[in-house]
C-alpha positions in Angstrom: 82.3 107.3 131.9 82.2 109.6 128.9 85.0 110.0 126.4 86.4 113.5 126.3 89.3 114.5 124.2 90.8 117.9 123.3 92.6 118.1 119.9 95.2 120.7 119.1 95.5 120.7 115.4 98.5 122.5 113.8 99.5 123.1 110.3 103.1 122.4 109.6 105.7 125.1 109.6 106.5 127.1 106.4 108.5 125.2 103.9 110.8 125.9 100.9 108.1 125.0 98.4 105.7 127.3 100.3 108.1 130.1 99.7 108.6 129.1 96.0 104.9 128.9 95.3 105.0 125.2 94.4 102.2 122.6 94.9 103.4 120.3 97.7 100.8 117.6 98.4 102.5 114.3 99.0 105.8 115.8 97.7 107.9 117.3 100.4 110.4 120.1 101.1 112.2 121.1 104.3 111.1 123.7 106.8 112.5 127.2 106.4 114.0 129.1 109.3 110.7 130.9 109.6 108.9 127.5 109.7 111.2 126.2 112.4 110.7 129.4 114.4 107.0 129.2 114.1 106.9 125.6 115.3 109.1 126.4 118.3 106.8 129.4 119.2 103.8 127.0 118.9 105.6 124.7 121.3 106.2 127.5 123.7 102.5 128.5 123.5 101.5 124.8 124.2 104.2 124.1 126.8 101.7 123.8 129.7 99.3 121.5 127.8 99.8 117.9 129.1 99.6 115.9 125.9 98.7 112.2 126.0 100.0 111.7 122.5 101.0 113.4 119.3 100.1 112.4 115.7 101.5 113.8 112.5 101.1 112.8 108.9 103.8 110.6 107.4 105.4 113.5 105.5 108.6 114.9 106.9 107.5 118.5 107.2 104.9 117.5 109.8 107.2 115.1 111.6 109.8 117.9 111.8 107.2 120.4 113.0 106.1 118.0 115.7 109.7 117.6 116.9 110.2 121.4 117.1 106.9 121.8 119.0 107.5 119.1 121.5 111.3 119.2 121.7 112.5 117.1 124.6 109.0 116.6 126.1 108.1 113.0 126.9 105.1 112.6 124.7 104.5 109.5 122.5 104.7 110.4 118.8 103.0 108.6 116.0 102.4 109.0 112.3 99.1 108.3 110.4 98.9 108.3 106.6 95.3 109.5 106.9 96.6 112.9 108.0 98.7 113.4 104.9 98.1 116.3 102.6 95.7 116.3 99.7 97.3 114.3 96.9 97.7 116.5 93.8 99.1 114.0 91.3 101.0 115.5 88.4 100.5 119.0 89.8 102.9 118.4 92.6 106.1 120.5 92.3 104.5 122.8 89.7 104.0 126.5 90.1 100.7 127.4 91.6 100.5 130.7 89.6 100.5 128.6 86.4 98.1 126.0 87.6 95.5 128.7 88.6 94.8 129.1 84.8 93.4 125.6 84.6 89.7 124.9 84.9 90.3 121.8 87.0 92.4 123.8 89.4 89.6 126.3 89.9 87.2 123.5 90.4 89.4 122.1 93.2 89.4 125.5 94.9 85.8 126.6 94.3 83.6 123.6 93.4 84.7 120.5 95.4 81.7 118.4 94.0 82.8 119.1 90.4 86.5 118.4 91.1 87.2 114.8 89.7 91.0 115.0 89.6 90.9 113.5 86.1 93.7 115.4 84.4 96.2 115.4 87.2 95.5 111.9 88.6 95.2 113.3 92.1 92.7 112.8 94.9 89.1 114.0 95.1 87.8 115.9 98.1 85.5 113.0 98.9 88.5 110.6 99.3 90.4 113.2 101.4 87.3 113.6 103.6 87.0 109.9 104.1 90.6 109.1 104.9 91.2 112.2 107.2 88.0 111.5 109.2 88.9 107.9 109.4 92.3 108.9 110.8 90.5 111.0 113.5 88.2 108.0 114.3 91.3 105.8 114.6 92.9 108.2 117.1 89.7 108.6 119.1 89.3 104.8 119.4 92.8 104.6 121.1 92.3 107.3 123.7 89.7 107.8 126.4 90.7 111.2 127.9 93.2 113.9 127.5 94.9 116.3 125.0 96.1 115.1 121.6 98.4 117.0 119.3 97.7 116.7 115.6 100.2 118.1 113.1 98.9 118.0 109.5 98.5 120.2 106.3 96.6 123.1 104.8 93.9 121.4 102.8 93.5 118.5 105.2 93.1 120.7 108.2 90.8 123.2 106.4 88.5 120.3 105.4 88.6 118.7 108.9 87.9 121.9 110.7 84.9 122.6 108.4 83.6 119.1 109.0 84.0 119.5 112.7 82.0 122.7 112.4 79.1 121.0 110.6 79.9 121.7 106.9 80.2 118.9 104.3 83.1 118.2 102.0 80.9 119.4 99.1 80.3 122.9 100.5 83.3 123.3 102.8 85.0 125.8 100.4 82.1 128.2 100.5 82.5 131.5 102.3 81.8 131.1 106.0 82.4 127.4 106.1 86.1 127.3 106.3 89.3 129.4 106.3 92.7 128.9 104.7 95.0 127.4 107.4 98.0 129.5 108.3 101.3 127.8 109.0 101.7 126.8 112.6 98.3 128.2 113.5 96.6 126.6 116.5 93.2 125.1 116.1 91.4 123.5 119.1 88.5 121.1 119.0 86.8 119.2 121.8 85.3 115.8 121.3 82.7 114.4 123.7 81.1 111.0 123.5 78.7 109.8 126.2 78.8 106.2 127.3 75.4 105.4 125.7 76.3 106.9 122.3 78.1 105.1 119.5 79.6 108.4 118.3 80.5 111.7 119.9 80.3 115.3 118.9 83.0 117.8 117.9 83.1 121.4 119.2 85.4 123.9 117.6 86.9 126.2 120.3 89.7 127.9 118.5 90.3 128.4 114.7 93.5 129.5 112.9 95.0 131.3 115.9 98.4 132.8 115.2 98.6 135.2 118.2 101.5 133.2 119.6 103.6 133.9 116.4 103.7 137.7 117.1 107.0 137.1 119.0 108.5 136.2 115.6 
């Protein structure tokens, strides 16, 4: 019997630090009213999907988003640190508009291979790719069939979706390889692994869909 899973990957709802233009990373701030509304609309859009389980990062904004999406549905909920956002070190809590002037910040955005996270003490793209893909492998190992809800973060999901689509962490920021993840957007990926294969394949079926948010 082949393993077949469908992942619904959601970026968390909009937060206070999103509104204030501050780097968030492993720091955290609460969902705004708009963020809560977006999560609930996502839940409405996915109401007919029978989820076998839901996984979020260990950061409160994704845990809260998961709760608003699922509400009182009887779906097992778990957290995985591998789904956490990119760690930005000393940049966290600082204004993005000021950080944009830094060479290392531009490297992070435009040249992942050159970004060493030396001045901020943060996390390289290589490390983020390794831990986020390991998180997905951990989840895949647990489940044989069904739909899985994943609630994570902007950088983490943008990188994962690019990797699922065949890009590498080195080139994933190049035009055409990835898009900036919108808050409470729906991304859908199918994973199929045949019995005689040690690994399966990912198929991207929906990317950054926000049609369900038009009710807001």
